[in-house]
N, C-alpha and C positions, 0 to 999 in steps of 0.2 A: 505493499500499499503505500502511495506517495505521499509523503508530509510535507507541506510548505505552509509559510504563514507570510503575510503582506497586510500589517495594520497599525494603524495609530489608534492606539486604546485610550478611551477617556476615563478609564477607571472605573472601578465598582461603583453602582448607584449607593445613596446611604443605606438604604435597605438592605443590600447586599455586603455589607461591612459588618456582620453582628459583632457585637463584644468589642468593638474596636480593634479588628483585625486587619493586619496589612492587605493590600492587593496582592494576590499570588502571580499574577500575570503583568508584564510591563505595559506602560501607555504606550510606550513607541517599540514598535517591534517588527523587523524584517528578516529574514533568512531565506537561502536558496531552498530549492526541493530537495527532500532527500528520502530515500528507500528504506533505510535502516539507521538505527542508532547504538553506539556502545554507550549511551548514556546510563540506561538502565544496570549495566555491569559495573560501571564506575560508583553508581550509588551504593549497590550490594557491596562493592569492595569497601569502600567508605565506612559503611556499617559494619563490615566485620573487624575494622580497626577502631570502632567506636565513635566514629563521628558519624552522629544521624542528620541527615540533611531534611531540610524545610521543603515544601513541595516548590517554592519558586526556585531553590536551588537545583533542585532534581530537574525543573523544567530548562534551564540553563544549559546543565549537562546533556540533557536529551536533544536539545536543539545544537549546541556548540559541538557536539560529538555525532551529529548526523552524516550517514556516510552514503556517497552513490552506488550504483550497480556494481561497479568494479573495485567497490572497497576504499576509494580515495574520499578524502574529507569533502563534504559538500561545500563547507566554509573555510577558506584558507584563512581568515580572520573572523575572530569571534570578540566583541566587545561587549563588557556588562558595565554599564553606567548607572549606579546606585548610590544613594546617600550613605553616608560613614555609619558603621556599627550596625549594618543590618546584616552581615556575614558573608561579604565576598570572600573573606579569607577562608571560609568552609569550600567554596567553590575551586579556590585555588589548590588547596589541600587535596581536594577529591580529583582534581584533573591531574596533579603531579602522582598522586598514587596509582591513578589508571595509567599513566605513560610508562612509569617505571616496572609495574608488576602486570599489566594485562595487555598493553598496546605494543610493546616491543620496540620502544623508542630509546635510541642509544644515548643520548644527550638532551637534556631537558636544562634550559636555562631559565632561572627565575631572577628577574631583576626589580629593583625598586630605586625609587628616586634617593632616598637616604640609606644608608649602610644599616641603620638601627632596625629599620623596617624589613630588610631583606633577612637580617639575622633574626629577628623575631619570627619570621616565616619559617627558617630554616629550624628553629627549635620547635615549632609546632609540628613540623612532618616528621621531625626525628622520633618525637615523644609518641606520635601514632604508631610510628614504626615498631619501635621499642616495645610498646606496650601489647605487641601483636606477635605471637609466637610464629604463625605461618609467614609471616613479612621479615620477622628479626632473622629467620634462619636463611633467609636468602641475601642478606647483605654481607660485603666483602669487608668494607670500611665505612666507617664516618670520619670525614675531616673536620676537625673544628678549630683549625688555625684561622686566625683573623684574617678576612679577605679571601679564605680558600675554602669556605664552608662547602662541603659536599657530601652526598649519600652515595655510595657505588656499590651495585648487586655483584653476585658471585659470575651473572652472566656479562659482565662489563657494562651494563647500563648505568648511566650516572646523572645525579640531579645536582646542578651548581646553582650557587647563590651569588649575587653581584650587586655593588650599588652601580647605578647607571653613570657613565661619563663617555666623553668621545671616544675612548679606547676600550672601554669594557665590553666583552663578547667578541673582539676581533681576535682571529685565529682559530674559534670554535665553530664547529659545524654542528649546528642544533636541530633536531627533529621538532622540538616545540619550544617556543619562547613565549615565556609568561612575564607580561609587562604589568606589574602591580604599579599603584599611583599613576594611572594613566592622564589625570589632569595635569601631571608635571612630566610631559615626555616631549622632549624637542627633536629638532632634524638630527643634531649629532648624534643622539643616542640611537635613531633609527638608521643613520647611516653606517652605525657601528654593528649593529643588531641584524639586519634585515639581510645583507649578502651572505651571511653565514648559511643562510638558508638556500641559496641560488641551487647547488648541487645535491640537495637531499631529497628523496624520493617522498612524497606525500607529507609535507611538512604543515605545519599550523602555527598561528600567533594567536594569544589570547592578552587582550588588553583589559584590565579591571582597575576601575577609579569612580570619582563622584564627580558633580558637578564641574564644567569648565570654570577656569579662573583668569582668562583673559589671554595674552600672549604667551603664557607657559603651555597652555592647553591647545596648539596648535596641531597636533597629529590627532587628538581625540576631536578636535573641530572638524577635520579632514573626515573622519571615520561618519561622525554625525551627520554632516552636510551629503555622504554618500547615501546613507540610510533615508535621509529626508528627500532626497532626489528620488529614491528607489520607492517611497510611498507616494509623492505625487505623481509620477509615472505610472504607478501601479506595476511596474517591472522590477521582481527582485533583483538586488545586486548580485551578480553570479559567484562572488567568493567572500560575501560579508553577512555575518550573523550579528546584529545589532540589537541588543535588548537594553531599554532605558526606563526606570523608575522614576517619575518626575511628575509635576503637575504643569497645566498649561494656565499661567497666570494673566495670558496676554487676552484683552477684550477682542473678540472676534469682530474683525470691521467686514462690513459688506455693504451692498447697495440696499439692502431690506432694513439696515440698521440693527443687525444683530449684535447681542451684548453679553453673549454667554461665555463664560471663562470659570475657571478653578479660582475659589475664594482661598487666599493664602492663609487666612484665620481659621479655617474650617477644618475640624477633626477629619472630615472626610478627604479632604486634602492630604494631609498627614498620613492617613490611610493608603492612598493611592500612591503615594511616593515611597513609603517604607514598607516594604512587605513582612519585615520582622514586628512590625507593630502587634502587640499581644503576644509576643513570644521573647522578644530581648529588650522591646522598646515599650514604652508604656505613655498613654497621653499625658499623665502628669508630669514624667519627665520631659517631654517635648515641649509643653507649655512652659515649664522653667526655662529650657533653652531660648524660647523665642522671645521672653522678657529679658533674659541675660545677652542674648547676641544682637537684638535689633533685628527688625524686618529684614533689611537686605542680607545680612549673613544667615539668618535663619532660613531664608528662602534658598540660599545656594546649598547650605549643608545638610539642610532637612528635606527640603522640598525638591531639592535637584534643578533649580532654577540657574544654569550656568551663564557664562558669557564665552563665546567661542569666537578666536580669530579666524580670519579666511586667508587665502595663499593671495600673494600679489597680483596672480594672473586674474583673480576676480575683481581687483579694484577699478575705480574710475569707470566702469561698467555703463552708468547713465550719463553723466557728463564728464569729457574728457578732462585730464589734468593740464593741459595746455590752454584749452578753452578757458577753465576757471580761473588759472592763474593771470592769464591776460587782461583780465577784468580788476586787478589788484590797484588800488588807489590809497596809498598811506596816508595821504594827507586830507582823505574823504572824512567827514564828521556828520553825526546826527545833528538836524537842526529841526525847528518846530515847522507844522505838526509833524509829530512821531505816533506810532502805533506800536505798542508791545506786546510781545507774545511769549507763553509759558509752554514748556513741552517736558515730558518726562520718559524715560525707559520704561518698557513694560515691566521690568522686575523692579522698578523705583530705584535703582541703584545710582542714577544721576539724573540731573535735570539742567535745563537752560532758561535763560531769560533773553529775549532778544529783542532787537529794535529795526524798524526800517522807517527811513523817512525820505522824500523828495530831495535831490541835489541837482537843481537844475534839469535836465533832460533826462537823468538816470535816477535809478532809486538806490539808496546806499542801504546794507544790510550788514547787521553787526551781532555779535553774541556779546551781550552785555556779561553774563555770568553763566558759568558752567561749572557746577560742583557735584560733589558725592552728596546723595541723600535727599531728601525733601523738606526736611524741617527749618532751612533756612528760606523759603521760597517767600512764604506771606511777609516776612519782614522785609526783606529786600525789595519786593513789589511795593510795598508800602512807601518805604524811602523813595523809590523811582517816581512813584505817582505824585508825592509833592513835589519833587524836583522838576518833572516834567510837565505834568498836567496832559497827559497825551490823549489823544482822541479817542481811543479805545484799547482795551486789552483783548486779546485773542487766546482763548483755549479752546482745542477740540474735546467736546463734551464725550465723545465716544472713545477717546483715548484715557492713556494712564493717568495724564494731568487733570482729568474732568474732575475728580473727586475733590480737588481744590477750589472748585467755583464757588459754592457757597461761602466758604471762608474769605474768598478774595474779593467777592461782593459785598459782605458783610464790614470787611476791613476798609477798603476802598470807599465803600459807599457808591458803587456804579455797577452797571449791568455789564459783565462780560459777554462778549460777542462769542458765538460760537459757529461754526460753519456748517451747513448741513453736508451730508455726504457727498454730494453733486457739487457744492461749493469747494470743498477740500481737494476734490479732483481737479476741479478748474484752477485753485491755487498752485497745485503741483505743476499742471501743465504750464500755467503762465509764468512760473518760476522758471521753468526749462525754456520756455521760448525768451524769456529776458536774457539768460544767458547767452543762448544761440545768438541773438541780435546785439549783444552789447549794451543792453538797457540797465545793467545793473553793475553796482561797483561794490567792492569789500574791501577790507584791511588784511586778507589772507592770515586770518587766524587760524591757529593749529586745529582746534577743536571742531571747527566748521570744516576744514580739508579733508581732517581724518574722516568725519563723517559722509562727505562727497565722495572719498575713496572708495568705502565699504557699502555706500547705498545700492539699493536695488528696487526695482519696480514691482508692484503688485497690481493685479487687474482689478478695476473697480468698475463694475458693469463695463461700458464699452471704452470708459477712459481707464487712468492707473493713477496710484498714489505713492508715496514712499512706503516700502516694506518694513514692517517691525520685526516680524519673525524671521528666524533663520538669518539676521544679520549679527556678525561678530564685533560690531563697534556700537558706541553710543551715537544714535543719529538725532538725538534731541536736539542739537544746534541746528541741523540741517531742516527739520520740521518747524523750529522755531523762526528760523528766518522766512521760511515759505508762508508760515502764517502771519507775520508781522508784516511782509509785503501784501498780502491780502488785505489784512486790516487797514491799509491806507486809502482803501477805497470801499471798504464794507460798509453796509447800513449801520447806523449805530443808533440805538434806542435811548434817546436822553431820559434820565431819572426824573419821576416826578416829584416836583417841589412840595415838600410837607407843609401843608398851611394849618395852623391852629384853627380850631372851629370858631373861636370868640373873634378873629381875624376875619374868617370867611363870613360872618354873619354882622359885621361892624357896618 
């Protein structure tokens, strides 16, 4: 029977998560078809060694060890992206035990970003083997010298543990590479490890880590981008199995005005992103984490909401770099009347306040402020409003910053202008046209250039808008200047002047 899967799972609904149990299947999941799997044998071997795997861990092994008709691995690469403390170490240990004792792999290389992590992994596997007579009898030697940790079997099979560096793994021909802490996995490490598999028959790579943390997560970002492309096209990546436990914090933006998303404060969201909830984790503990970490760090570490960079080949794909740089005017300044706009990343990790104003025949756009978090925005907006008395403030009500509108209106005493979906698409198209025709100037600010370099389009009916999902950079500066420019000509609702009753009847 052929087994295949290609799906983005929204996670279990509230009535499907009884007793605060974590979702046992990933929200994002894609893998190539396979006809059989060594996963069950790996699960049973782990149990023999005293390692009892959860349902979700068994599912990962079932998918990752899927085989084609000819016995080769269906997935050359398997990536498990799951928040910390859920039990990915158990998957690693089961995979390494299977490689040593079941699959006939001659060399397994286990690497981690830090040596202490690799050392701890070595000690866990060694303990499992030492406590299992049937496995211990097949061991020839255990090497505990610092930096040389390894387990060697009587048949010559070896499991080596390394700390990643530009040179680690060079000279070794690994049948299987286990790359722990995959969110900190750069090109140097990949350059050292991947060529070791070139001459190996039926090799496999396993990546295990948690949500991306920006530039250090380059390789994880590549894998995730491949998975998302497979999901978008409906065609599985022929060599990648990708399984991600996370939430979708993005407000769904569509011409019909959809606003569905996973609430980061919901217990259901915690369950969707953490398969070990109710087993190794409790809601009480995760709520303490939220209060201690803050919303942004909690979203990354516990809800799987990461930041993923993209390769340079994908940069400046909407507006060319040369075209943008040609519009630089370092002497340009904002002048009355001005329009301000506020935007924020979907993860609420960064936000921007931007301004636009007429500068002769062209429009001046500028990033006034771009900072982490959101707690600074209202205070900064109040200062700018008092100083400039702008014609309007613009916030996309359907975007992440939409939640700020009530506080802004109360603090500033104004009505915030929010474009409808059609108007937002027009704003994006008009911004693009202004760059093309040279009717726009800017100060060549780094946050705005970075946003443009990583910007992508998303379809919005028959028009398009700036994409928020699947973008590895903070595009709030770009959305901000786009909205501010639109605000220069937007219809502004004047607030009604409050009149005391006794004055009205005098």
